[in-house]
C-alpha positions in Angstrom: 0.0 0.0 0.0 1.5 3.4 -1.0 2.2 5.8 1.8 0.1 9.0 1.8 2.2 12.1 2.2 1.5 14.3 5.2 -0.6 17.4 4.5 1.1 20.7 3.8 0.3 23.5 6.2 0.9 27.1 5.6 3.2 28.9 8.0 1.4 30.6 10.9 1.1 34.3 10.7 1.0 34.9 14.5 -1.7 37.5 13.8 -4.8 38.1 15.9 -5.4 38.1 19.6 -3.9 34.6 20.1 -0.6 35.2 18.2 1.4 34.9 21.4 0.0 31.4 22.0 0.6 30.3 18.4 4.2 31.7 18.6 4.9 29.2 21.4 4.6 26.4 18.8 6.7 28.2 16.3 6.6 27.5 12.6 5.6 23.9 13.1 2.5 22.4 11.6 1.0 22.4 15.1 1.3 26.2 15.2 -0.5 26.6 11.9 -3.2 24.2 13.0 -3.8 26.0 16.3 -4.0 29.3 14.5 -6.5 28.0 12.1 -8.6 26.4 14.8 -8.6 29.6 16.9 -9.4 31.8 13.9 -12.3 29.5 13.0 -13.6 29.4 16.5 -13.7 33.1 16.8 -15.5 33.7 13.5 -18.6 32.0 14.7 -21.9 33.4 13.4 -23.8 31.6 16.2 -22.3 33.0 19.3 -21.4 36.6 20.0 -17.8 37.6 20.5 -18.3 38.2 24.3 -19.5 34.7 24.8 -16.6 33.2 22.9 -14.1 35.2 25.0 -15.9 34.0 28.2 -15.6 30.4 27.0 -11.9 30.8 26.3 -11.4 32.5 29.7 -13.1 29.7 31.6 -11.1 27.1 29.8 -7.9 29.0 30.4 -8.7 29.3 34.1 -9.5 25.5 34.3 -6.2 24.7 32.7 -4.4 27.1 35.0 -2.7 28.7 32.0 -1.6 32.2 33.0 -0.6 33.0 29.4 -4.1 32.0 28.1 -5.8 33.9 30.9 -3.9 37.1 30.2 -4.7 36.7 26.4 -8.4 36.3 27.2 -8.5 39.3 29.5 
């Protein structure tokens, strides 16, 4: 069976409110994936921006992530 090549991810731009979190992962595929996930999560048409920030803040507090908490504030 032929081996499928891994997907090619664009380099992260480190733009937006979560650029400092993405920067921790550097130019790796994980950094690009995290940036895409956060961008998609915060462009929701269903929930208002305030609600999304509250959700992120609660998750950050639960994880005891000081960097995430300061980003969400």
